[in-house]
PyMOL commands that place a pseudoatom at each C-alpha (Angstrom):
pseudoatom trace, name=CA, resn=MET, resi=1, chain=A, elem=C, hetatm=0, pos=[1.538, -6.854, 21.321]
pseudoatom trace, name=CA, resn=SER, resi=2, chain=A, elem=C, hetatm=0, pos=[-1.782, -8.951, 20.180]
pseudoatom trace, name=CA, resn=ASP, resi=3, chain=A, elem=C, hetatm=0, pos=[-3.205, -6.563, 18.100]
pseudoatom trace, name=CA, resn=CYS, resi=4, chain=A, elem=C, hetatm=0, pos=[-0.092, -5.549, 16.016]
pseudoatom trace, name=CA, resn=ILE, resi=5, chain=A, elem=C, hetatm=0, pos=[-0.159, -6.146, 12.832]
pseudoatom trace, name=CA, resn=ILE, resi=6, chain=A, elem=C, hetatm=0, pos=[3.397, -4.978, 11.387]
pseudoatom trace, name=CA, resn=SER, resi=7, chain=A, elem=C, hetatm=0, pos=[6.458, -4.572, 13.872]
pseudoatom trace, name=CA, resn=VAL, resi=8, chain=A, elem=C, hetatm=0, pos=[9.824, -3.011, 12.173]
pseudoatom trace, name=CA, resn=GLU, resi=9, chain=A, elem=C, hetatm=0, pos=[12.409, -3.588, 14.721]
pseudoatom trace, name=CA, resn=ARG, resi=10, chain=A, elem=C, hetatm=0, pos=[16.036, -2.076, 14.715]
pseudoatom trace, name=CA, resn=VAL, resi=11, chain=A, elem=C, hetatm=0, pos=[15.680, -1.530, 10.921]
pseudoatom trace, name=CA, resn=PHE, resi=12, chain=A, elem=C, hetatm=0, pos=[18.409, 0.203, 8.591]
pseudoatom trace, name=CA, resn=LYS, resi=13, chain=A, elem=C, hetatm=0, pos=[19.037, -0.133, 5.029]
pseudoatom trace, name=CA, resn=SER, resi=14, chain=A, elem=C, hetatm=0, pos=[22.407, 1.209, 2.865]
pseudoatom trace, name=CA, resn=VAL, resi=15, chain=A, elem=C, hetatm=0, pos=[23.526, 0.580, -0.696]
pseudoatom trace, name=CA, resn=THR, resi=16, chain=A, elem=C, hetatm=0, pos=[26.838, 1.006, -1.820]
pseudoatom trace, name=CA, resn=ASP, resi=17, chain=A, elem=C, hetatm=0, pos=[28.444, 1.616, -5.297]
pseudoatom trace, name=CA, resn=SER, resi=18, chain=A, elem=C, hetatm=0, pos=[31.348, 3.035, -6.624]
pseudoatom trace, name=CA, resn=THR, resi=19, chain=A, elem=C, hetatm=0, pos=[30.859, 6.223, -4.499]
pseudoatom trace, name=CA, resn=GLY, resi=20, chain=A, elem=C, hetatm=0, pos=[30.846, 4.668, -1.476]
pseudoatom trace, name=CA, resn=THR, resi=21, chain=A, elem=C, hetatm=0, pos=[27.768, 3.834, 1.000]
pseudoatom trace, name=CA, resn=LEU, resi=22, chain=A, elem=C, hetatm=0, pos=[24.790, 5.754, 1.225]
pseudoatom trace, name=CA, resn=ASP, resi=23, chain=A, elem=C, hetatm=0, pos=[22.808, 5.162, 4.715]
pseudoatom trace, name=CA, resn=ILE, resi=24, chain=A, elem=C, hetatm=0, pos=[18.562, 4.999, 3.425]
pseudoatom trace, name=CA, resn=LEU, resi=25, chain=A, elem=C, hetatm=0, pos=[17.222, 4.297, 6.948]
pseudoatom trace, name=CA, resn=ARG, resi=26, chain=A, elem=C, hetatm=0, pos=[18.816, 4.516, 10.189]
pseudoatom trace, name=CA, resn=ASP, resi=27, chain=A, elem=C, hetatm=0, pos=[17.492, 2.223, 13.207]
pseudoatom trace, name=CA, resn=ILE, resi=28, chain=A, elem=C, hetatm=0, pos=[13.707, 2.283, 12.500]
pseudoatom trace, name=CA, resn=ASP, resi=29, chain=A, elem=C, hetatm=0, pos=[11.568, 1.120, 14.833]
pseudoatom trace, name=CA, resn=ILE, resi=30, chain=A, elem=C, hetatm=0, pos=[7.929, 1.549, 14.306]
pseudoatom trace, name=CA, resn=ARG, resi=31, chain=A, elem=C, hetatm=0, pos=[4.494, -0.621, 15.600]
pseudoatom trace, name=CA, resn=LEU, resi=32, chain=A, elem=C, hetatm=0, pos=[1.313, -0.690, 13.190]
pseudoatom trace, name=CA, resn=ASN, resi=33, chain=A, elem=C, hetatm=0, pos=[-1.916, -1.910, 14.586]
pseudoatom trace, name=CA, resn=GLN, resi=34, chain=A, elem=C, hetatm=0, pos=[-4.588, -3.693, 13.365]
pseudoatom trace, name=CA, resn=SER, resi=35, chain=A, elem=C, hetatm=0, pos=[-7.402, -1.362, 11.542]
pseudoatom trace, name=CA, resn=GLU, resi=36, chain=A, elem=C, hetatm=0, pos=[-5.125, 1.536, 12.329]
pseudoatom trace, name=CA, resn=THR, resi=37, chain=A, elem=C, hetatm=0, pos=[-4.561, 4.453, 9.719]
pseudoatom trace, name=CA, resn=VAL, resi=38, chain=A, elem=C, hetatm=0, pos=[-0.762, 5.640, 9.747]
pseudoatom trace, name=CA, resn=ALA, resi=39, chain=A, elem=C, hetatm=0, pos=[0.461, 8.033, 7.230]
pseudoatom trace, name=CA, resn=ILE, resi=40, chain=A, elem=C, hetatm=0, pos=[4.714, 8.056, 6.896]
pseudoatom trace, name=CA, resn=VAL, resi=41, chain=A, elem=C, hetatm=0, pos=[5.382, 11.720, 5.766]
pseudoatom trace, name=CA, resn=GLY, resi=42, chain=A, elem=C, hetatm=0, pos=[8.285, 13.316, 4.924]
pseudoatom trace, name=CA, resn=ALA, resi=43, chain=A, elem=C, hetatm=0, pos=[10.279, 15.377, 2.171]
pseudoatom trace, name=CA, resn=SER, resi=44, chain=A, elem=C, hetatm=0, pos=[11.296, 13.660, -1.240]
pseudoatom trace, name=CA, resn=GLY, resi=45, chain=A, elem=C, hetatm=0, pos=[14.486, 11.163, -0.529]
pseudoatom trace, name=CA, resn=SER, resi=46, chain=A, elem=C, hetatm=0, pos=[14.135, 11.086, 3.015]
pseudoatom trace, name=CA, resn=GLY, resi=47, chain=A, elem=C, hetatm=0, pos=[13.702, 7.137, 2.990]
pseudoatom trace, name=CA, resn=LYS, resi=48, chain=A, elem=C, hetatm=0, pos=[9.693, 6.277, 3.333]
pseudoatom trace, name=CA, resn=SER, resi=49, chain=A, elem=C, hetatm=0, pos=[8.995, 4.834, 0.029]
pseudoatom trace, name=CA, resn=THR, resi=50, chain=A, elem=C, hetatm=0, pos=[12.265, 2.350, 1.090]
pseudoatom trace, name=CA, resn=LEU, resi=51, chain=A, elem=C, hetatm=0, pos=[10.685, 2.124, 4.450]
pseudoatom trace, name=CA, resn=LEU, resi=52, chain=A, elem=C, hetatm=0, pos=[7.107, 0.686, 2.747]
pseudoatom trace, name=CA, resn=SER, resi=53, chain=A, elem=C, hetatm=0, pos=[9.105, -1.490, 0.527]
pseudoatom trace, name=CA, resn=ILE, resi=54, chain=A, elem=C, hetatm=0, pos=[10.875, -3.087, 3.335]
pseudoatom trace, name=CA, resn=ILE, resi=55, chain=A, elem=C, hetatm=0, pos=[7.065, -3.273, 5.348]
pseudoatom trace, name=CA, resn=ALA, resi=56, chain=A, elem=C, hetatm=0, pos=[6.097, -5.070, 1.734]
pseudoatom trace, name=CA, resn=GLY, resi=57, chain=A, elem=C, hetatm=0, pos=[8.995, -7.670, 2.074]
pseudoatom trace, name=CA, resn=LEU, resi=58, chain=A, elem=C, hetatm=0, pos=[9.607, -5.916, -1.721]
pseudoatom trace, name=CA, resn=ASP, resi=59, chain=A, elem=C, hetatm=0, pos=[13.094, -4.791, -0.377]
pseudoatom trace, name=CA, resn=VAL, resi=60, chain=A, elem=C, hetatm=0, pos=[15.351, -6.429, 2.043]
pseudoatom trace, name=CA, resn=PRO, resi=61, chain=A, elem=C, hetatm=0, pos=[17.070, -4.132, 4.841]
pseudoatom trace, name=CA, resn=THR, resi=62, chain=A, elem=C, hetatm=0, pos=[20.714, -4.298, 5.616]
pseudoatom trace, name=CA, resn=ARG, resi=63, chain=A, elem=C, hetatm=0, pos=[19.911, -5.363, 8.869]
pseudoatom trace, name=CA, resn=GLY, resi=64, chain=A, elem=C, hetatm=0, pos=[16.806, -5.525, 11.231]
pseudoatom trace, name=CA, resn=THR, resi=65, chain=A, elem=C, hetatm=0, pos=[13.376, -7.621, 11.580]
pseudoatom trace, name=CA, resn=VAL, resi=66, chain=A, elem=C, hetatm=0, pos=[10.078, -6.801, 10.097]
pseudoatom trace, name=CA, resn=ARG, resi=67, chain=A, elem=C, hetatm=0, pos=[7.071, -8.956, 11.011]
pseudoatom trace, name=CA, resn=LEU, resi=68, chain=A, elem=C, hetatm=0, pos=[3.520, -9.333, 9.585]
pseudoatom trace, name=CA, resn=ALA, resi=69, chain=A, elem=C, hetatm=0, pos=[0.937, -10.955, 11.702]
pseudoatom trace, name=CA, resn=GLY, resi=70, chain=A, elem=C, hetatm=0, pos=[3.789, -12.288, 13.949]
pseudoatom trace, name=CA, resn=GLN, resi=71, chain=A, elem=C, hetatm=0, pos=[5.946, -13.465, 10.819]
pseudoatom trace, name=CA, resn=ASP, resi=72, chain=A, elem=C, hetatm=0, pos=[9.468, -12.795, 10.244]
pseudoatom trace, name=CA, resn=LEU, resi=73, chain=A, elem=C, hetatm=0, pos=[9.197, -11.518, 6.547]
pseudoatom trace, name=CA, resn=PHE, resi=74, chain=A, elem=C, hetatm=0, pos=[12.895, -12.144, 6.113]
pseudoatom trace, name=CA, resn=ALA, resi=75, chain=A, elem=C, hetatm=0, pos=[13.077, -15.074, 8.012]
pseudoatom trace, name=CA, resn=MET, resi=76, chain=A, elem=C, hetatm=0, pos=[11.321, -16.766, 4.730]
pseudoatom trace, name=CA, resn=ASP, resi=77, chain=A, elem=C, hetatm=0, pos=[12.449, -17.108, 1.074]
pseudoatom trace, name=CA, resn=GLU, resi=78, chain=A, elem=C, hetatm=0, pos=[10.771, -14.890, -1.686]
pseudoatom trace, name=CA, resn=ASP, resi=79, chain=A, elem=C, hetatm=0, pos=[8.656, -17.395, -2.542]
pseudoatom trace, name=CA, resn=ALA, resi=80, chain=A, elem=C, hetatm=0, pos=[7.216, -17.448, 0.939]
pseudoatom trace, name=CA, resn=ARG, resi=81, chain=A, elem=C, hetatm=0, pos=[7.111, -13.775, 1.182]
pseudoatom trace, name=CA, resn=ALA, resi=82, chain=A, elem=C, hetatm=0, pos=[4.941, -13.397, -2.122]
pseudoatom trace, name=CA, resn=ALA, resi=83, chain=A, elem=C, hetatm=0, pos=[2.538, -15.754, -0.870]
pseudoatom trace, name=CA, resn=LEU, resi=84, chain=A, elem=C, hetatm=0, pos=[2.030, -13.715, 2.242]
pseudoatom trace, name=CA, resn=ARG, resi=85, chain=A, elem=C, hetatm=0, pos=[2.185, -11.019, 0.515]
pseudoatom trace, name=CA, resn=ALA, resi=86, chain=A, elem=C, hetatm=0, pos=[-0.809, -12.277, -1.990]
pseudoatom trace, name=CA, resn=GLN, resi=87, chain=A, elem=C, hetatm=0, pos=[-2.937, -13.242, 1.325]
pseudoatom trace, name=CA, resn=LYS, resi=88, chain=A, elem=C, hetatm=0, pos=[-2.314, -9.820, 3.863]
pseudoatom trace, name=CA, resn=ILE, resi=89, chain=A, elem=C, hetatm=0, pos=[-1.356, -7.250, 1.539]
pseudoatom trace, name=CA, resn=GLY, resi=90, chain=A, elem=C, hetatm=0, pos=[-2.912, -4.463, -0.833]
pseudoatom trace, name=CA, resn=PHE, resi=91, chain=A, elem=C, hetatm=0, pos=[-0.914, -1.743, -2.701]
pseudoatom trace, name=CA, resn=VAL, resi=92, chain=A, elem=C, hetatm=0, pos=[-2.206, 1.476, -4.067]
pseudoatom trace, name=CA, resn=PHE, resi=93, chain=A, elem=C, hetatm=0, pos=[0.239, 3.271, -6.245]
pseudoatom trace, name=CA, resn=GLN, resi=94, chain=A, elem=C, hetatm=0, pos=[0.864, 7.260, -7.500]
pseudoatom trace, name=CA, resn=SER, resi=95, chain=A, elem=C, hetatm=0, pos=[0.684, 5.531, -11.070]
pseudoatom trace, name=CA, resn=PHE, resi=96, chain=A, elem=C, hetatm=0, pos=[-1.778, 3.057, -10.600]
pseudoatom trace, name=CA, resn=GLN, resi=97, chain=A, elem=C, hetatm=0, pos=[-0.301, 0.151, -11.902]
pseudoatom trace, name=CA, resn=LEU, resi=98, chain=A, elem=C, hetatm=0, pos=[-3.188, -1.185, -14.252]
pseudoatom trace, name=CA, resn=LEU, resi=99, chain=A, elem=C, hetatm=0, pos=[-2.682, -3.762, -16.792]
pseudoatom trace, name=CA, resn=GLY, resi=100, chain=A, elem=C, hetatm=0, pos=[-3.204, -1.828, -20.067]
pseudoatom trace, name=CA, resn=ASN, resi=101, chain=A, elem=C, hetatm=0, pos=[-4.771, -4.931, -21.622]
pseudoatom trace, name=CA, resn=LEU, resi=102, chain=A, elem=C, hetatm=0, pos=[-7.367, -5.674, -19.298]
pseudoatom trace, name=CA, resn=THR, resi=103, chain=A, elem=C, hetatm=0, pos=[-10.486, -4.212, -18.948]
pseudoatom trace, name=CA, resn=ALA, resi=104, chain=A, elem=C, hetatm=0, pos=[-11.449, -2.770, -15.391]
pseudoatom trace, name=CA, resn=LEU, resi=105, chain=A, elem=C, hetatm=0, pos=[-13.163, -6.088, -14.224]
pseudoatom trace, name=CA, resn=GLU, resi=106, chain=A, elem=C, hetatm=0, pos=[-10.409, -7.740, -15.162]
pseudoatom trace, name=CA, resn=ASN, resi=107, chain=A, elem=C, hetatm=0, pos=[-7.787, -5.811, -13.563]
pseudoatom trace, name=CA, resn=VAL, resi=108, chain=A, elem=C, hetatm=0, pos=[-9.829, -6.195, -10.475]
pseudoatom trace, name=CA, resn=MET, resi=109, chain=A, elem=C, hetatm=0, pos=[-10.442, -10.317, -10.636]
pseudoatom trace, name=CA, resn=LEU, resi=110, chain=A, elem=C, hetatm=0, pos=[-6.520, -10.942, -11.237]
pseudoatom trace, name=CA, resn=PRO, resi=111, chain=A, elem=C, hetatm=0, pos=[-5.815, -11.226, -7.892]
pseudoatom trace, name=CA, resn=LEU, resi=112, chain=A, elem=C, hetatm=0, pos=[-8.939, -13.229, -7.022]
pseudoatom trace, name=CA, resn=GLU, resi=113, chain=A, elem=C, hetatm=0, pos=[-8.109, -15.411, -9.917]
pseudoatom trace, name=CA, resn=LEU, resi=114, chain=A, elem=C, hetatm=0, pos=[-4.544, -15.729, -8.942]
pseudoatom trace, name=CA, resn=ALA, resi=115, chain=A, elem=C, hetatm=0, pos=[-5.355, -16.646, -5.375]
pseudoatom trace, name=CA, resn=GLY, resi=116, chain=A, elem=C, hetatm=0, pos=[-7.976, -19.344, -7.147]
pseudoatom trace, name=CA, resn=ARG, resi=117, chain=A, elem=C, hetatm=0, pos=[-11.411, -17.706, -5.991]
pseudoatom trace, name=CA, resn=ARG, resi=118, chain=A, elem=C, hetatm=0, pos=[-14.065, -19.079, -8.244]
pseudoatom trace, name=CA, resn=ASP, resi=119, chain=A, elem=C, hetatm=0, pos=[-16.113, -15.916, -7.016]
pseudoatom trace, name=CA, resn=ALA, resi=120, chain=A, elem=C, hetatm=0, pos=[-13.895, -13.917, -9.189]
pseudoatom trace, name=CA, resn=ARG, resi=121, chain=A, elem=C, hetatm=0, pos=[-15.890, -11.800, -11.388]
pseudoatom trace, name=CA, resn=SER, resi=122, chain=A, elem=C, hetatm=0, pos=[-18.895, -11.071, -8.944]
pseudoatom trace, name=CA, resn=ALA, resi=123, chain=A, elem=C, hetatm=0, pos=[-16.538, -10.232, -6.228]
pseudoatom trace, name=CA, resn=ALA, resi=124, chain=A, elem=C, hetatm=0, pos=[-15.006, -7.844, -8.718]
pseudoatom trace, name=CA, resn=THR, resi=125, chain=A, elem=C, hetatm=0, pos=[-18.205, -6.185, -9.900]
pseudoatom trace, name=CA, resn=ASP, resi=126, chain=A, elem=C, hetatm=0, pos=[-19.171, -5.759, -6.610]
pseudoatom trace, name=CA, resn=MET, resi=127, chain=A, elem=C, hetatm=0, pos=[-16.225, -4.265, -5.875]
pseudoatom trace, name=CA, resn=LEU, resi=128, chain=A, elem=C, hetatm=0, pos=[-16.145, -1.570, -8.645]
pseudoatom trace, name=CA, resn=ALA, resi=129, chain=A, elem=C, hetatm=0, pos=[-19.865, -0.833, -7.548]
pseudoatom trace, name=CA, resn=ARG, resi=130, chain=A, elem=C, hetatm=0, pos=[-18.664, -0.011, -4.087]
pseudoatom trace, name=CA, resn=VAL, resi=131, chain=A, elem=C, hetatm=0, pos=[-16.174, 2.526, -5.853]
pseudoatom trace, name=CA, resn=GLY, resi=132, chain=A, elem=C, hetatm=0, pos=[-18.860, 3.880, -8.093]
pseudoatom trace, name=CA, resn=LEU, resi=133, chain=A, elem=C, hetatm=0, pos=[-17.710, 2.423, -11.267]
pseudoatom trace, name=CA, resn=ALA, resi=134, chain=A, elem=C, hetatm=0, pos=[-20.655, -0.100, -12.389]
pseudoatom trace, name=CA, resn=GLN, resi=135, chain=A, elem=C, hetatm=0, pos=[-21.044, 1.463, -15.301]
pseudoatom trace, name=CA, resn=ARG, resi=136, chain=A, elem=C, hetatm=0, pos=[-17.135, 1.084, -16.438]
pseudoatom trace, name=CA, resn=LEU, resi=137, chain=A, elem=C, hetatm=0, pos=[-16.576, -2.869, -16.532]
pseudoatom trace, name=CA, resn=GLY, resi=138, chain=A, elem=C, hetatm=0, pos=[-15.545, -3.143, -19.702]
pseudoatom trace, name=CA, resn=HIS, resi=139, chain=A, elem=C, hetatm=0, pos=[-13.379, -0.134, -20.314]
pseudoatom trace, name=CA, resn=TYR, resi=140, chain=A, elem=C, hetatm=0, pos=[-10.193, -0.245, -20.740]
pseudoatom trace, name=CA, resn=PRO, resi=141, chain=A, elem=C, hetatm=0, pos=[-7.431, 2.260, -18.678]
pseudoatom trace, name=CA, resn=LYS, resi=142, chain=A, elem=C, hetatm=0, pos=[-6.662, 4.414, -21.511]
pseudoatom trace, name=CA, resn=VAL, resi=143, chain=A, elem=C, hetatm=0, pos=[-10.225, 5.464, -22.083]
pseudoatom trace, name=CA, resn=LEU, resi=144, chain=A, elem=C, hetatm=0, pos=[-10.722, 5.976, -17.798]
pseudoatom trace, name=CA, resn=SER, resi=145, chain=A, elem=C, hetatm=0, pos=[-9.961, 9.327, -16.080]
pseudoatom trace, name=CA, resn=GLY, resi=146, chain=A, elem=C, hetatm=0, pos=[-6.893, 9.767, -13.392]
pseudoatom trace, name=CA, resn=GLY, resi=147, chain=A, elem=C, hetatm=0, pos=[-9.378, 9.344, -10.670]
pseudoatom trace, name=CA, resn=GLU, resi=148, chain=A, elem=C, hetatm=0, pos=[-11.361, 6.720, -12.237]
pseudoatom trace, name=CA, resn=GLN, resi=149, chain=A, elem=C, hetatm=0, pos=[-7.879, 4.464, -12.968]
pseudoatom trace, name=CA, resn=GLN, resi=150, chain=A, elem=C, hetatm=0, pos=[-7.170, 4.693, -9.115]
pseudoatom trace, name=CA, resn=ARG, resi=151, chain=A, elem=C, hetatm=0, pos=[-10.644, 3.765, -8.222]
pseudoatom trace, name=CA, resn=VAL, resi=152, chain=A, elem=C, hetatm=0, pos=[-10.142, 0.724, -10.207]
pseudoatom trace, name=CA, resn=ALA, resi=153, chain=A, elem=C, hetatm=0, pos=[-6.631, 0.389, -7.717]
pseudoatom trace, name=CA, resn=LEU, resi=154, chain=A, elem=C, hetatm=0, pos=[-8.420, 0.713, -4.967]
pseudoatom trace, name=CA, resn=ALA, resi=155, chain=A, elem=C, hetatm=0, pos=[-11.517, -2.034, -6.006]
pseudoatom trace, name=CA, resn=ARG, resi=156, chain=A, elem=C, hetatm=0, pos=[-8.451, -4.615, -7.132]
pseudoatom trace, name=CA, resn=ALA, resi=157, chain=A, elem=C, hetatm=0, pos=[-6.459, -3.643, -3.214]
pseudoatom trace, name=CA, resn=PHE, resi=158, chain=A, elem=C, hetatm=0, pos=[-9.642, -3.913, -1.397]
pseudoatom trace, name=CA, resn=VAL, resi=159, chain=A, elem=C, hetatm=0, pos=[-11.387, -7.065, -3.362]
pseudoatom trace, name=CA, resn=VAL, resi=160, chain=A, elem=C, hetatm=0, pos=[-8.783, -9.428, -1.653]
pseudoatom trace, name=CA, resn=GLN, resi=161, chain=A, elem=C, hetatm=0, pos=[-9.697, -7.947, 1.591]
pseudoatom trace, name=CA, resn=PRO, resi=162, chain=A, elem=C, hetatm=0, pos=[-5.876, -7.449, 3.099]
pseudoatom trace, name=CA, resn=ALA, resi=163, chain=A, elem=C, hetatm=0, pos=[-5.140, -7.108, 6.255]
pseudoatom trace, name=CA, resn=LEU, resi=164, chain=A, elem=C, hetatm=0, pos=[-2.615, -4.411, 5.151]
pseudoatom trace, name=CA, resn=LEU, resi=165, chain=A, elem=C, hetatm=0, pos=[-3.467, -1.540, 2.661]
pseudoatom trace, name=CA, resn=LEU, resi=166, chain=A, elem=C, hetatm=0, pos=[-0.175, 0.365, 1.465]
pseudoatom trace, name=CA, resn=ALA, resi=167, chain=A, elem=C, hetatm=0, pos=[-0.504, 3.244, -0.323]
pseudoatom trace, name=CA, resn=ASP, resi=168, chain=A, elem=C, hetatm=0, pos=[2.194, 5.155, -1.663]
pseudoatom trace, name=CA, resn=GLU, resi=169, chain=A, elem=C, hetatm=0, pos=[1.572, 9.011, -2.782]
pseudoatom trace, name=CA, resn=PRO, resi=170, chain=A, elem=C, hetatm=0, pos=[-1.995, 7.397, -3.988]
pseudoatom trace, name=CA, resn=THR, resi=171, chain=A, elem=C, hetatm=0, pos=[-3.348, 10.645, -4.753]
pseudoatom trace, name=CA, resn=GLY, resi=172, chain=A, elem=C, hetatm=0, pos=[-0.124, 12.418, -6.508]
pseudoatom trace, name=CA, resn=SER, resi=173, chain=A, elem=C, hetatm=0, pos=[-0.767, 12.495, -9.960]
pseudoatom trace, name=CA, resn=LEU, resi=174, chain=A, elem=C, hetatm=0, pos=[-4.362, 13.514, -9.317]
pseudoatom trace, name=CA, resn=ASP, resi=175, chain=A, elem=C, hetatm=0, pos=[-6.074, 17.106, -9.086]
pseudoatom trace, name=CA, resn=PHE, resi=176, chain=A, elem=C, hetatm=0, pos=[-7.265, 18.077, -5.723]
pseudoatom trace, name=CA, resn=ALA, resi=177, chain=A, elem=C, hetatm=0, pos=[-10.782, 17.346, -6.218]
pseudoatom trace, name=CA, resn=THR, resi=178, chain=A, elem=C, hetatm=0, pos=[-10.142, 14.013, -7.446]
pseudoatom trace, name=CA, resn=GLY, resi=179, chain=A, elem=C, hetatm=0, pos=[-7.423, 13.394, -4.872]
pseudoatom trace, name=CA, resn=GLU, resi=180, chain=A, elem=C, hetatm=0, pos=[-9.956, 14.329, -1.960]
pseudoatom trace, name=CA, resn=THR, resi=181, chain=A, elem=C, hetatm=0, pos=[-12.649, 11.594, -3.190]
pseudoatom trace, name=CA, resn=VAL, resi=182, chain=A, elem=C, hetatm=0, pos=[-10.102, 8.904, -3.781]
pseudoatom trace, name=CA, resn=MET, resi=183, chain=A, elem=C, hetatm=0, pos=[-8.830, 9.515, -0.474]
pseudoatom trace, name=CA, resn=ALA, resi=184, chain=A, elem=C, hetatm=0, pos=[-12.319, 9.719, 1.324]
pseudoatom trace, name=CA, resn=LEU, resi=185, chain=A, elem=C, hetatm=0, pos=[-13.177, 6.373, -0.408]
pseudoatom trace, name=CA, resn=MET, resi=186, chain=A, elem=C, hetatm=0, pos=[-9.763, 4.769, 0.833]
pseudoatom trace, name=CA, resn=LEU, resi=187, chain=A, elem=C, hetatm=0, pos=[-10.450, 6.104, 4.346]
pseudoatom trace, name=CA, resn=ASP, resi=188, chain=A, elem=C, hetatm=0, pos=[-14.114, 4.872, 4.236]
pseudoatom trace, name=CA, resn=LEU, resi=189, chain=A, elem=C, hetatm=0, pos=[-13.091, 1.197, 2.931]
pseudoatom trace, name=CA, resn=ASN, resi=190, chain=A, elem=C, hetatm=0, pos=[-10.645, 0.952, 5.441]
pseudoatom trace, name=CA, resn=ARG, resi=191, chain=A, elem=C, hetatm=0, pos=[-13.602, 1.484, 8.332]
pseudoatom trace, name=CA, resn=GLU, resi=192, chain=A, elem=C, hetatm=0, pos=[-15.649, -0.681, 6.528]
pseudoatom trace, name=CA, resn=ARG, resi=193, chain=A, elem=C, hetatm=0, pos=[-13.219, -3.612, 6.170]
pseudoatom trace, name=CA, resn=GLY, resi=194, chain=A, elem=C, hetatm=0, pos=[-11.106, -3.218, 9.362]
pseudoatom trace, name=CA, resn=THR, resi=195, chain=A, elem=C, hetatm=0, pos=[-7.775, -2.715, 7.278]
pseudoatom trace, name=CA, resn=THR, resi=196, chain=A, elem=C, hetatm=0, pos=[-4.504, -1.647, 8.444]
pseudoatom trace, name=CA, resn=LEU, resi=197, chain=A, elem=C, hetatm=0, pos=[-3.639, 1.608, 6.105]
pseudoatom trace, name=CA, resn=VAL, resi=198, chain=A, elem=C, hetatm=0, pos=[-0.269, 2.928, 5.702]
pseudoatom trace, name=CA, resn=LEU, resi=199, chain=A, elem=C, hetatm=0, pos=[0.137, 5.821, 3.632]
pseudoatom trace, name=CA, resn=VAL, resi=200, chain=A, elem=C, hetatm=0, pos=[3.016, 7.577, 2.364]
pseudoatom trace, name=CA, resn=THR, resi=201, chain=A, elem=C, hetatm=0, pos=[2.747, 11.042, 1.203]
pseudoatom trace, name=CA, resn=HIS, resi=202, chain=A, elem=C, hetatm=0, pos=[4.708, 14.390, 1.575]
pseudoatom trace, name=CA, resn=ASP, resi=203, chain=A, elem=C, hetatm=0, pos=[1.167, 16.083, 1.742]
pseudoatom trace, name=CA, resn=LYS, resi=204, chain=A, elem=C, hetatm=0, pos=[0.381, 17.097, 5.088]
pseudoatom trace, name=CA, resn=ALA, resi=205, chain=A, elem=C, hetatm=0, pos=[-3.465, 18.069, 5.015]
pseudoatom trace, name=CA, resn=LEU, resi=206, chain=A, elem=C, hetatm=0, pos=[-3.585, 14.117, 3.795]
pseudoatom trace, name=CA, resn=ALA, resi=207, chain=A, elem=C, hetatm=0, pos=[-1.546, 12.985, 6.517]
pseudoatom trace, name=CA, resn=ALA, resi=208, chain=A, elem=C, hetatm=0, pos=[-3.689, 14.760, 8.730]
pseudoatom trace, name=CA, resn=ARG, resi=209, chain=A, elem=C, hetatm=0, pos=[-6.761, 12.266, 8.013]
pseudoatom trace, name=CA, resn=CYS, resi=210, chain=A, elem=C, hetatm=0, pos=[-4.943, 9.288, 9.524]
pseudoatom trace, name=CA, resn=GLU, resi=211, chain=A, elem=C, hetatm=0, pos=[-5.159, 8.803, 13.343]
pseudoatom trace, name=CA, resn=ARG, resi=212, chain=A, elem=C, hetatm=0, pos=[-1.341, 9.215, 13.528]
pseudoatom trace, name=CA, resn=SER, resi=213, chain=A, elem=C, hetatm=0, pos=[1.713, 10.280, 11.514]
pseudoatom trace, name=CA, resn=ILE, resi=214, chain=A, elem=C, hetatm=0, pos=[5.412, 9.019, 11.578]
pseudoatom trace, name=CA, resn=THR, resi=215, chain=A, elem=C, hetatm=0, pos=[7.686, 11.881, 9.913]
pseudoatom trace, name=CA, resn=ILE, resi=216, chain=A, elem=C, hetatm=0, pos=[11.226, 9.989, 8.617]
pseudoatom trace, name=CA, resn=GLU, resi=217, chain=A, elem=C, hetatm=0, pos=[14.151, 12.548, 8.255]
pseudoatom trace, name=CA, resn=ALA, resi=218, chain=A, elem=C, hetatm=0, pos=[17.288, 11.483, 6.766]
pseudoatom trace, name=CA, resn=GLY, resi=219, chain=A, elem=C, hetatm=0, pos=[16.390, 8.222, 7.845]
pseudoatom trace, name=CA, resn=ARG, resi=220, chain=A, elem=C, hetatm=0, pos=[15.329, 8.040, 10.656]
pseudoatom trace, name=CA, resn=VAL, resi=221, chain=A, elem=C, hetatm=0, pos=[12.110, 8.519, 12.591]
pseudoatom trace, name=CA, resn=SER, resi=222, chain=A, elem=C, hetatm=0, pos=[11.776, 12.057, 13.935]
pseudoatom trace, name=CA, resn=GLY, resi=223, chain=A, elem=C, hetatm=0, pos=[10.311, 13.084, 16.777]
for i in range(1, 223): cmd.bond("trace and resi %d" % i, "trace and resi %d" % (i + 1))
show_as sticks, trace
zoom trace
């Protein structure tokens, strides 16, 4: 399909240690379309975060194929995958993953600077204003609330205008009201920018706000 941004084809993931082999993912086969919002849901330990890492090309499947915008991720070397990630993918994590020695503005500027963008400061400033943090540009993460830190993380993810946004439990460390605000902002930005959003969560209420849900049970797609 021409509008397919991610294709996961017959993906398996196993790990082996002294106690034997553990199958984390088994025969995963899914398609994600451009501008779609998809929740990957399942209990803790079901394999959903591993699947997200494989979609991002951060983790390598035992076998199977993942295509991002038609390109086979695991036919590339690690440097090529990293370059494609930088160009196509934004990330939002439960733990924010901000750099504590950088201000909010510098955290958002960083991916633009790495990409050689000369307008990094103005683009980052505009993006922080869009997420309601125009007055917090010079603040370091340690003086920002959890909700503010996650909004900085959202600004950093969206400022590169990614084709694909991967969010792993993005409201998991926030209180309910703050989590609702962050989720609404993420969906608004998704609509504005036409980004495909893949959200890993165990929260059924959050999942229900996406257009589609994929349930992972014991490493398999359920239903």
